[in-house]
C-alpha positions, 0 to 999 in steps of 0.5 A: 221491700218497705211500702214507703221505697216501693210507692216513691221508686215507682212514681219515680220510674219513666213510663219508657219501655226502653228504660228498664225498670219503667218498662213494668210502669208502663205495662202497669198503666196501660193495663189500666187503661185497657180494662179501665182500672183504679191501680195496678200492681207488678210481682216477680216471682222467686222460685227459691223463695217460693215467694211474689215480690212487689216490683211496680205499682200504679195508683195504689198507694204505700200503706194499701200496697204494703200489704201484699208486698210480699205474698206468700205463693200458697195465700189466698190472694188473686197473685197468688191464685192466678201464679198457681192456677196459671190463669186469668183470677178474678175476684170480687171485693175490695181486698186492700181497701182502696175503694176498688171493686174487684181485682184481675191478676194475670199470671206472667208466663216466661219462657221457663215458666212464671216469672211474675203476676200483673193486678189491676183494681176494678172500679165499680160499674160493669167489669171489663169485657172479652176485647179488654182482657184480650188486650190485658194478655197482651199488656201482661205477654209484653210485661213477662218478655221485660221482666223476664230479660230486664234492660242490658240482659238480652232475651234468648230468642228474637220476639216473633211478629206476635211479640212485636205487635204486643209491645206496638200495642202498647206503646201505642196505647202510652202514645195515645194516653199523650197525644193531644191533637188530632194530628198527635193521635193520627201520627200516633196510629201511623207510627205504632200500627203501620209497620208493626201489622204489615200496613202500608196506608192508613186514612183517619177520618171523623163522622159528624152530622152524617158525614166523614171528613179525613184529618189524617192518611199515609200512603195514599195519593190525594186524588183518590183520597176524596172518595172518601169524604163527604155524605156516607153511601149506603152498601159501602163498607165504612157505612156499615162499620159505622152503623153497626159498629163492628169492624170489616177485614176484607182480605182480597179484592174477590172479597169485596166483589162479594161484600159490596158489589156497588163498591168497585167503582168508588174503592178499586178503581183509580189510582190506589193500588191496594188490595187489603183493608181492615175497616175500623170503626173508632168508638167512643162514649158509646158511639161511633165518632170515626173510622180508620182504615188500614190497607194493603198492597196484596191480599192479606189473611187476618188471624183471629189474633190480629182482628182482636188486637185491631179491634181494641186498639181501635177502640183505644185510638177512637177514645184519644180522637175524642179527646184530641177532638175537644181539645182541638175545638177548644183551642181553636175557641181559645186562639179565636177569644186570644185573637179578638181582644189583641190588636189586628194590626198595629196603626201606622202614626205620624210619630211612630210605627210599630211591629208586634208579637205574642207568642203563647205558652208551648205547654199548658193553656195556649191562651193567657194574659199578656198584651200589647197596644199602640194607641194614638193620642192628641198632638200626634203623641202615641202611647205604648203598653204591654200587660201582663194578667198573672196567670195562664187561660181563659179567665186571665184572657178575659180580664186582659181584654177588659184591662186593655179596654179600659187603658184605651178608655183612659188614654183618650181621657189624656192622664199621664202615665202615672195617672193612668196607672193608679185609675187601672189598679183601683180596677184590678183591686175592684176583681178580687184579691187573687188578681193581679197584672203587670203593666207598662204605659209608655207616651212619646211626645214627638214635638218634646222629643221625649218619653215618659212612662211609668211600670207597674211589676212590669219590666223596664223599657229598653230604648235604642239611639239612632246611633245605636247605643242601647239603654236600658235604665235600671230602675225600682218598679212599683208593686203590680197592679192589684197590690199596689198602692198609688201613686206610681212614679213617672220617668221621662227621658229624652228621645233622639228623633229615630230612636227604637222603644222596646217593651216586653213582658217576662215571658220573653225573658225569665225562664226556669234557666235564667231570671229576669235580670239575665234575660234583659241582658241577652235582650240587651246584647241582641239590640247591641249586636242587631247593627239596629241604624234606625234612620229617620222614615218618610211617608215613602219609606214607611212600608219598609220601615216595618218590614225591618221591625218585623225582621228585628222582632223575628230575630228577638224571638228566635234568639231569645225563645228558640223552643217555643214548645217548651216554655210555660209562659205566654210573651209579648214583644212590641218594637215602635219606631219614632220620629220627632215632628220637624220643627218647620211644623210646629208654630207656636204664638203668645196671647194676651189674657184679655178680649183682643185675643181672639183677633190675633190668634186668628190672624196668626193662624191666616198667616201660618196656614198661608205658609203650610199651603193650607189656606182651604182650611183657614176659615174653619180654623179661625172659627176653631180658635174664636171658640176656643179663646172665648171659652178661655177669656169667660171661663178660665184665666191666663196666661194663654198659647196657640199651637199649631201642629202640621202632620197627617193632620192639622192640630190646633191646641190652645193652652191657659192657666186653669184646670177647670173642665170644659163640657159641652151642655145643651143650649135652649132656644132662648139662650144667647151662649153655650153652644160653642163648644157644639160648634167646636165638635161639628166642625172638628174630627176631634177634639177633647182637653188634657191636663198638664201640672199647672195649665191645661190645654184643649185641642181639635184636629182637621183632616188635611185634604190630599195634595194640600200641605205637602212637605218633606217627611209627610206620612201618608195615611194608612 
């Protein structure tokens, strides 16, 4: 056999005992695990030619394995010596130049004599003990059966109970190697141990801080299971097993009476019908990490083979359980981190309500860099954000948290989408050459009834209009953050009242079976066929509107990602239902560019607030307007315009033709001015400035008292 072909064949074989040629590879892998080896080889014996031929390898390169590809019966190498003697052969030294400390070779004995050999290369340190070698013999017996009777050729006789248990033990080892979570380990033990060993009950518990905590069970009533939790009690089988790290096999109630007279009420009395038990310590890294209890409905005698095999299997279960516990712990921490970095709830704003979904990858890391956000801006505008940091893991999630915080900080400065992405690009570039992220930042304006957005390497938004029409803009997105060179392109779209804005990351629409364009087309078809007819929502039915958005999110996810377990990328989905501000809630007034403007502004405020039944806010609002207009007259230039907006809050805006930045300064006792903006900050719940292309706007917000200013279409505070 050609060595190069040998290595490729071995790596391509499926590790399943039902897969024909995959059975030898599975046997090799379990042999390596059972003795802590570094590699293994399987030879088939040809009596006619008098030679051993290498049929499978695991963990051994083609160049090294080639030296043992064809062996004569009389050669002085471990496989040939094991075949001649018919017993296990152990040698020291690195015969193949792989760095092994020695080799263990076991003959594979069939019904009519030897059929081959199984050889394991050992690692440095202590060699395999008697239990490990016992399990290696069990693996060899299973391998001999499959080597003698490959797939498609039935054995001469049905396998006996011992062969079935051996096969199940090998399968359990394979299942434990693939187990990820603690529950995976429990399911593997229940599936591969209960029936082969005739058990009817199983309890798996972990031991930590002096207490036992049950993590899985089969065949027990819940009220009985509570007996096996809590602090350890002296004179109990479980206590002895954890203390001595040796199994206890109790074959009948009489035997347990004799060994543990104080245990009767604890175990035998009550609802459990169990009559025999195997208490198996779960050992990992030299310490007891838990206990596994097999139980039987009838008294049972445990043979030496049963005891040896169960003891060996319990060691494998202990190692798998400890690994799974670490995974569960890290997974829980990762999920906590992800949850802390994403919005816990989305705000219900006068201009938009939203629903979102974050779906971690089904395979690989369960935490990643996808995020979404809904940010309230001045003048009842709403920022909608989705982003995706390239890669998966804790580092990417932390980077995502930094970017989300940066977006919120920049959004508070009322930056335009293209300008905001420019600053965000600088931040990502400073993180290093290996950091990249995509982002879509959109701002919905309920007064202008438009949506302005920019995207950096990100899928475009999808808009669903009130008549059911779905619009997906065809755009050439700018490069991702960290690879782009600003300026970014700004896009603007008129948005009718009651439209939906749908944003997502590429994990929702792109997979191994479809590219992003195909996935986006599926999303558009899904939204077109969802009979979405968004109606104008009011305060009374806003909660119902949110429920509708939640249902739509679930529909989209179920259609585009039907099997989350097979996905390798995170996905985020954000759907917002927009509402335009009614014309009756908008009042605008032009002001002259001279000192008369302050008086006219106060008069306009008194008149408009009276129309809105907000007279209680008139005095404060007049004072705010006087300060803002006076500030323009002293430090800026016209033309000036005053605008009032009524929703859950009262917004007062003063526009001027200057791009100068208003700043609060610390006035001394002797200064005659400089306290205007301090007064504005004290009288308003929030204030700020935003900049247009050739002008700026200074705005303030005030709470509207409950029961005042009610009008159709007003939405209550969340």
